[in-house]
N, C-alpha and C positions, 0 to 999 in steps of 0.2 A: 866202299864208303858210300853211304846214302847221299844222293844229290838233292839239295834243298832248293836251289835256284840256278838258272842259267840265263845270262843276259850279256849281250855284246861280246861273246866269247869268254866271259868270266863264269867259272863254275864255283858255286858255294856248296861246300860239303861239311857234314858234321857226323861224328861217331856217337852212337848211343853208349853210355856207360864208359866213356874214354877217361883218360887220366885227368887230374885237376891241374890247373884251373880250367873252368869251362871255356871252350874256345871253338872256333870254326876255321875252316881252311878255304881260302880264295885262290883258285888256280886259273892262270891265263897263260896259254902256250907253255913255255918252259919255266915260268915263274910261279912261285907259291908263297902266299902270305898266311901266317897263322895269327888270328886275331882273338885276343882274350876278351871275355865278357865280364865286365866288372860288376860286382854285387851292388844292389841298390841299398844305400844306407841313409 
């Protein structure tokens, strides 16, 4: 998975052409969060 950013031990990653809704993964040690990106309306 491509790494977009790394800061204070947190890695931000995003897949190209991944499933919907658009989202990214934030990983820290053994923890992972999946954050949806809301559309602008």
